[in-house]
N, C-alpha and C positions, 0 to 999 in steps of 0.2 A: 504494500500500500504506500502510495506516494504522499508525503507530507512536507509542506513548507510552513515553518512556524516563525513568524516575525516577533521581534521584541525590541525594546528600547524606546518606544514612543512615550510621549508625555507632554507636560506643559513646560514651556520654556519662554523666557522673555526675549523680546526682539534683540538681535545681536548675539544671542547665545548659541550654544552648540548642542547637538545630540548625535549619538551614533546608533543607527539601527542595525540589527542583525537578523539574518534569515537562515535558520538551520534546516537543511534538507535531508530527507531520508527516503529510501525506496527508489532512488534513481542513481545512475552513474554520473555523479555530480560533475566530475571534471570534464565530461563531454558536452555539457549543457551551456548554452548562453543564459546568463542570469541577468535579470533586470529588476529595477525598482520603478513602480508606477505610483501615481497618486491621483486621488479624486477628491476635490473640494466640494462642499455642499452646493448643489445646483449646477455643477460643471461636469464635463465629460472626463473620463479617466485619461491621463496623459503619461507618456514616458518621461521619467526623470533621468535615469541613467541605465546603462547596459554594459556588461562586460562579457566578452566572448570566451570560448574555451581556451583561446590562445592568449587572453589577457588584454586584447584591444578594447578600448572603452569609447563610449560616446555619451554625450550629455544634452539635455534640453538647454537651450540658450539661457533660459531664466535662472538656471542653477550653476552654469559653467563658472568655474573658478571659486565657487563657494562649497560645492558638494564633491565628494570623492567616493567612487565605488571601488571596492576591492574584493578579492575572494581568497579563501584559504581552502584549497582542495583537500588537505589532510583532515580538516574539520568539517568538510561539507557545508561550509558557511560562506555567505556573501554579506558584505557590510556596506553601509552607506554613512559616511561621515558628513554631517551637515553643519557648516559653520555660517556665521553671520546671518542667522535665520531672520526672516521677515514675516510679518503677519500673513502675507499672501502665500507663504509656504504651508499654512494650516491646511491639513488634508488627512485622509486615511491613506497610508502608504502600504502598498502591497508588493510582495515578492513574486516574481515570475521566473519559471524555468522553461526553456524551449529548446528542442532538439530538432534540427533539420526541418523546422516549420511543420512538423507532424505531431510531435508530442509536446503538449503545452499544459503546464500546471500552474496553479495560483495558490498563494497563501490567503489567509482570511483578512490580513491587514492589521496595522497598528496605527492608532490615532496620534498625530502630532498637532499640537496646538501652540501657536506662537502668539503670545499676548502679554501685555503688561498688567 
């Protein structure tokens, strides 16, 4: 059974930092492209960052230079380091695992709230 379990969300003040984690099980983690997506209230889900099996990364323009995605294949875990957080970063952040566009799995998400 495939599981993606996110953690690390919470309430943070503007300008603060959080690190999200997504622990995967039931998949050959190293072979998957891992991504973080977010969905704010009333908005569509959007890609935040993605890291391929070879380690190449891409980011949404809105988070580039503030967020960093990384992976630890030994721990089957992908991370999202979020710095200089803004109120507009408030959303449910979900982890995604995809392999060759045919196997696609999602976590349940973790809420990030940026507010003073």
